N, C-alpha and C positions, 0 to 999 in steps of 0.2 A: 716561203710564207707570204711574202708581199704579193706574189703573182696569184696565189689562191684567194687572198682577201680581195684583190682587185677584181678577180673573176666573179666572186660572189656579189660584190657591189654592182657589177654590170648586170648580172641576172636579176637582182632585186630591182634595179632601175627599169629594166625592160619589162618586168612582170607587173608593174603598176598599171592601173586602169587608164591613166592619161597617155602613157607611152603606147599602150596597146591600141588605143583609139587613134593616135596620130599615125601609127604604123598601118592600120587598116585603111585610113584615108589616103595615105601615100600609095598603097597597093591598088586602091580603087582608081585613083587618078592615073597611075601608070598603066592600068588596063585600058582606060579610056583613050590614053594617048597612043597605045599600040594598035588600036583598031576599034575599040568600043565593044566588040562582041566576043572577046576572048574570055573575060571573067564571069563568075557566077553572080547571080542577082542577090543583093543583100538588102535587108530592110533598113529604112531610115531611122527606126526606133531602136536599133541594136545598141548604140552607145548609151542610151538612157537606161536600158535594161541591165547592161553590164554594170553601170555605176550604182544602180539600186540593189542588185543582188550580191554584189561583192561583200559589203560588210556583214550581211546575214550569213553567208557561207563561211567567212572567216571566223565568226563567233561560234559556229557549230562544229568546228574541226576537232575539238576535244570532247571527252566523255562527260556529258552533263554541262550545266551552266558554268560560267567562268567564276562566279562569286562563291562557289563551294570551297570550303576550307579543306585543304589536303590533310588527311589524318596523320598524326604524328606516330612514328614507329614505337615510341615509348608507351603510348596509350592503346595497347592491343587488348583484345577481349580476353578476360580472365575467367577461370572456372568459378561458377556460382556467383558471378558478379551481378546478374540480373534477377536473382532470387530475392523475394521480400525479406527484410531483416526484422525480427521481432525485437521489441524493446526489452532491454535487460531489466530483470527483477532485482531490486535493491533489498538487501536484508533478507535473503532466502533462508527459510527455516527447514531444517532437515526432518524434523518431527511434524508430520501433518496433523496428528491427533493432539488436540489441546487438552482434553480431559485426562486426568491422571488415573491410571489403572490401580485397582486395589492390590494391596501387598500379598505376598505369598503366605498362606496360613502356616502356623507353626506346627511342629510335630505333635505337641501335646494337645492341640485343639481337635475336637471331633467335628467331622463334616456334618452339615445339616441334612436331616432326613427328608426324603422325597415324599410324594403323595402315597398314602397307604392304599394297597390293593389286596383283594382276596385271592387273586390268581397266583398259582404256584409258579414262581419264576424259575426255579431250579429245574423242576420236571417239565419237559415240553408238553404242550397240549396235544392230545391224540385227536386225529380227525374223526368225525362221526362215521360210523360204519354203515355203509349202504348195502341194501339187499342185492345180492348178485343175481343176475338174470340167467335162468337155465337155458342152454342152447343145445341143439342136436346137430351132430355131424352127419351129413347125408351123402358125402362122397369120400373116396379114398384120398383126395387131395386136401382134405381138411376144411371143406366149405361148411360154414356154420349158419344155422338159422334159429331164430328164437323159438323156443318150444311152445310159447303161448299162441303164436300166430301160425304155427305149422299145421294145425288140425289134428295133432296127436293127443292133445289134452281135451277131455270130455267137458267142454265149456257150455255148449248149447243144450245138451240133454238135461242139464241141471236147472234150466230156467223154469219159471212157474207156468209159462204158456207153452211148454214143450208138448207136442202131440196133438194140439188143438188146431182146428182149421182156421186160417186167417180170416179176418173180417171181409177183405176184398173178394175172397173166393166165395164166401157165403152170399154176398150181394150179387155176384155174377151168377151163381147157380139159381138164385131167386128170380133174376131177370130172365134167364133161359126158361125156367119153368113157367113163368108168366106168359112169355111169348108163345110157348107150345100150347098152353091152354087157350089163348086167344085164337091161334090158328085152327085148333080143333073146333072151337066154337064157330068160326067163320065157315069151315067146311060143312059142318052140320046144318047151318042155315042154308047154304047153297044147295045141299042135297035135298033139303026139304022143299026148296023152290024148284027143284029139278033143273037147275042151271048147269050143273056139272054131274059127271058120273065117274065111277071108279073103274079102272081097267083091271080085267082079270089077269091071271098069270099067263094063260094061253095067248091072250091078245098082246100082252107085253112081249112075250117071246117071239110071236109072229112079227111084230113091228121091229124087234131087234134084228131078226134074220133078214127082213126086207132092207133095213139100213146097211147091213153088212154086204149084201149082194150089190146094192147100189154103189157102195164104196169100192168094191172090187172092180166093177165096170169102169168107174171113173179112174181108178188106178191104172187099169190096162190102157185106157185112152190117153192118159197122161204119159205113159211110157212110149206110146206110138208117135208122140210129137217129135219133130226134128230136133236134133241136138242144138244146132245153131239157129236161134230164133231171130232171124234177120228182118222179117217183115212185121208190119204192125198187127196183122191179123193173127199170126202165130203167137206173138207176144201177149196180146189180149186174151186169146184162148187159154194160154198157159196160166195166166193170172186168175181167170175165171175158174178153171179146174181146181187150182190150189185153194181158192176160197170155198168151193163146194165141198171138197174133201175135209177141210177143217171144220165146217159146220156139221157134217155127218159124224165126225169123230166126237164132237162135243155132245151130240144127241145120243149117240151110243153110250157115252159115259153116263148120261142121266138115266137111261133105261137099265144099265147094269148096276148102278149104285143104289137107286131107290126101288124098293119092291112095291110100294103103294104109290100109284100115279093116278091123278084125277085129270079129266079132260072136259072141256066145255061141250055142251050139246049143240 
């Protein structure tokens, strides 16, 4: 035991800053005596830095500052210790209602009558009967449709205005009649002035045959065109023939449709 304590005392003595400073100075002087160039270079401010940093390092060797009081093992954290405690109510009353309730009526007493009503309370009120809508089943799967909107009920023939011409049709017929009268009047005036004349049936048929022959010639020429219209000339000729045939067909329709045709002189 004495040897161990002596050893610890020597280690503590050698670990002090002053002893370490003296030892470094001796090592430095020994290096200079041996030749001067064998030791490593050391700063001249090293002793000052060691003396200043030593107390700071010794103070931070433990967890936290040194002035913190070590918690006692008896004062451990208990359950619900940090919850706020409500103040105790003195003179607690079990009955929260202060007013006194009325007493139970006796058997001989009659209960008070409620508001008088004419409605029969014993017999339940029957709902108002609604008129059922008649429906027709038109498929074997049971599809139903209201008979009123199905068209099977004669609803429109019983109207007062049934069988009469509507007003808009009467106005339209009057406008058409007025337009025909004005056109006839215009034709009569032009014929009196000899500005137009009426084509006879022979002339109309002759013009119609001439139009048909011209259409057949254009049709043959159209079919003789090449299938692939690659050049600009063939394309323009094809478009021109189509326009002429369309115009001939519209003129033939006019000659076939109208029997009376007027032309300008």
